C-alpha positions as MATLAB code, in Angstrom:
seq = 'MSQPMFQTILAERTEAPTGMSDMCNHQSVLSLFARFKQDMAFVEYYSKDYPLCQGKSQEWVASFVILDYLEFLLLLKKELAEDRYIGLSPPLLLEVV';
ca = [
      17.446    1.015   -0.524;
      15.761    0.196    3.058;
      12.110    1.007    3.719;
      11.731    0.922    7.550;
       8.360    2.702    7.355;
       6.863   -0.175    5.439;
       8.063   -2.435    8.102;
       6.961   -0.212   10.833;
       3.298    0.276    9.474;
       3.044   -3.641    8.440;
       3.870   -4.579   12.108;
       1.165   -2.442   13.275;
      -1.408   -4.349   11.121;
      -3.065   -7.022   12.974;
      -3.990   -9.283   10.021;
      -1.278   -8.689    7.222;
      -1.690  -11.108    4.575;
       0.829  -13.862    4.005;
       3.474  -12.694    1.781;
       3.096   -8.851    2.306;
       6.567   -8.535    3.756;
       7.927  -10.217    0.720;
       6.271   -8.052   -1.660;
       7.535   -4.976    0.313;
      11.121   -5.821   -0.778;
      10.358   -6.332   -4.513;
      12.031   -3.949   -6.631;
       9.008   -2.530   -8.493;
       7.324   -1.621   -5.019;
      10.458   -0.007   -3.870;
      10.562    2.089   -7.068;
       7.017    3.038   -6.586;
       7.431    3.980   -2.908;
      10.480    6.064   -3.975;
       8.326    7.952   -6.516;
       5.351    8.533   -4.504;
       7.005    9.618   -1.325;
       8.496   12.566   -3.309;
       5.158   13.503   -5.020;
       3.503   16.160   -2.900;
       0.292   15.849   -4.885;
       0.149   12.171   -4.112;
       0.632   12.738   -0.415;
      -1.865   15.762   -0.269;
      -4.524   13.784   -2.071;
      -4.416   10.830    0.555;
      -3.922   13.032    3.377;
      -7.339   14.788    2.476;
      -9.207   11.603    2.200;
      -7.665    9.143    4.416;
      -8.116   10.340    8.026;
      -5.249    7.953    9.201;
      -2.792    9.905    6.884;
      -3.593   13.416    8.137;
      -0.538   15.062    9.837;
       1.771   12.258    8.735;
       5.101   12.511    6.827;
       5.233   12.107    3.040;
       7.183    8.695    3.728;
       4.370    7.406    6.084;
       1.737    8.196    3.754;
       3.393    6.659    0.694;
       4.114    3.592    2.689;
       0.428    3.292    4.096;
      -1.127    3.735    0.633;
       1.220    1.302   -1.032;
       0.651   -1.232    1.716;
      -3.027   -1.039    1.333;
      -2.666   -1.445   -2.487;
      -0.441   -4.681   -2.081;
      -3.126   -5.997    0.596;
      -5.687   -5.549   -2.199;
      -3.486   -7.336   -4.621;
      -2.929  -10.269   -2.388;
      -6.717  -10.521   -1.846;
      -7.250  -10.684   -5.551;
      -4.523  -13.226   -5.970;
      -6.141  -15.403   -3.320;
      -9.592  -15.026   -4.934;
      -8.239  -16.069   -8.126;
      -6.219  -18.994   -6.912;
      -9.339  -20.270   -5.214;
     -11.286  -19.923   -8.409;
     -13.668  -17.380   -6.504;
     -12.861  -14.320   -8.566;
     -15.790  -12.121   -8.073;
     -14.637   -8.970   -9.975;
     -13.043   -7.193   -7.214;
     -11.777   -3.639   -8.050;
      -9.633   -1.400   -5.822;
     -11.310    1.296   -3.592;
     -11.359    4.445   -5.481;
      -8.635    6.122   -3.247;
      -6.388    3.299   -4.552;
      -6.882    3.390   -8.076;
      -4.243    6.194   -8.414;
      -1.590    3.571   -7.173;
];
């Protein structure tokens, strides 16, 4: 399964964390993406509260939100690796993911 939308949105991010591109190819992420891009309630939820998602395709919204969540996970991983864990939790909009 290819995910060109992931790569397009990732390329537009000026400071994508190291490892983000590798995570996009992981089977669990691809499965999550496939499920979310078909879920109209998910797309409507994010389109309503994320201004960047308004008027975008289901595939674009699913890619954007999952990339935001992966970015959060990489930040959390970095904090844990540096023994600086400060109790990070995902933003409310990402808790659905």
